[in-house]
C-alpha angles and dihedrals in degrees: 000000000000118000111254111251119240111250107227123192114208105204118198146151114044138160099290126107086251093066093120093047088053091054091051092051092047092050090054093049093047090050094050106034115113105253090189089065102034142043103217127211121190111222113187132185119198124228086258090058097254116147114226135209118244098268093051091043088059088052090053089060090059125091091280117071091208120071113242096221113020115204120244091234120055121208114237129193089243093060090045090055096042097049108045094156098044099081090254096076124097133203094209137003126222103200106201091183119138126200130349116021090008112061100014099086097264099102090036088060089056091052091050091051091048090046093230122149112241140182118253140021125340127244096285097042093046096048094044091048090052098047106070092196095053090042092054091050089054091048090050091050089052091051095243118156113243143158117290109254148169128214122210133177120238089237091055093051094047093045096053118002092174094055091046091051091051090051092050094048093045090057103032143031130222137297095063136178116219117201141172105246094226112042136090139215092045092284113162095013122135134186108224117199100174140014089260090071098042102086095052090048091049092049091050093050091045090055088064105040144007090236124062124196116203114195130190113241113252116248098012133256116351094009120121109200122211115257110222130183136193128190116221122199130183145051121249093354104038124186129213126223124223114286120265131192131218118209102197120222087216133043090281136001099275130158094277093048090049101046116006110044119091140184118358091359098056125106118261127227121208115200116212099024115230101255138135118262090251093050092049092048091050095048093048091049090049091051092055090045090052091049092053094042090061093042091241126170137186101016145349139162114225119204128206138187120215121197111209119248119263133191089264099049143007125256113295122222117201131180111239109179148313127241115203097192105028123183108293107196116127089257096045117115096247096060092036091055091052092044088056089047092055104267115113122220092251093048089047090058090050091049093050092050090049090051091051091053092044092054092047090050091049090051089058088070090066120094114221096183135041 
């Protein structure tokens, strides 16, 4: 008797500004996933937040981001959980959702309530990894070196910009990076070289979130730090890939540099990064420590900044941030780092599904009532 295939729901789209990136990731996974091992169900969410049945989900993956003929009945995660034998049910969900409402703990909470295994970090790890302020607090508690920063509320900035500016300049020196605390793919981020540029950068970040994180540029004026990345994979015993480097086409690795530039203007990835053995070992260990500090599971990409060595001091390695659902196309850094570390894209998908089932099984050992 043939072994029953696992039914895997690939969840994509969503309400975030990274909707299109999610579709690209989902297309890559659907193309590569082993159909001999899995029955695959496409689960799409429109930009308006409407859940779609499988046929309309396939339409969402087309050139248009709006299904031509939406079904009367939308598929919900609750119905998928409650009807495992109906053809709608799934054994595990791979949520290829980037940004708000996808990797911030909200959808993970739904999966937990529905008791469905899912790929990636849980509610805490996802929300901590999304909120740069909370993330940095966890890094600090774990003793991990990171960029000096200040966090301000949108209400504080709008109530008294002059006071906020004084607070920022008392704690940090230019150049600065101003970021919305809860947003991915470098959306809403500005590099600020002087006070004259600060207000517009703060207003931009405030349009995307109620919390604004202001970071000191690494290395000081005129210095361009190296941007290094490590892919982490696992649950309680995570592993780190080799270290890669991004050489941005622009002044820093913003949304346009990540997704929109082509040809001679596009950013370049160097895998493995040119580092000493000691530097590589240190960065990989820091990546695992950051993964554990935020209570992550499944997968994460951990990003670093490295200030070049000077006559006065050696190169400085600082933790920048963690991304709990990084871009997942076949040419995204996360899969490329594992490919270079000996794990193919197809096998990486298998491993992530196994880790989701492993964590769900481990959760069954927990008692939730007396």
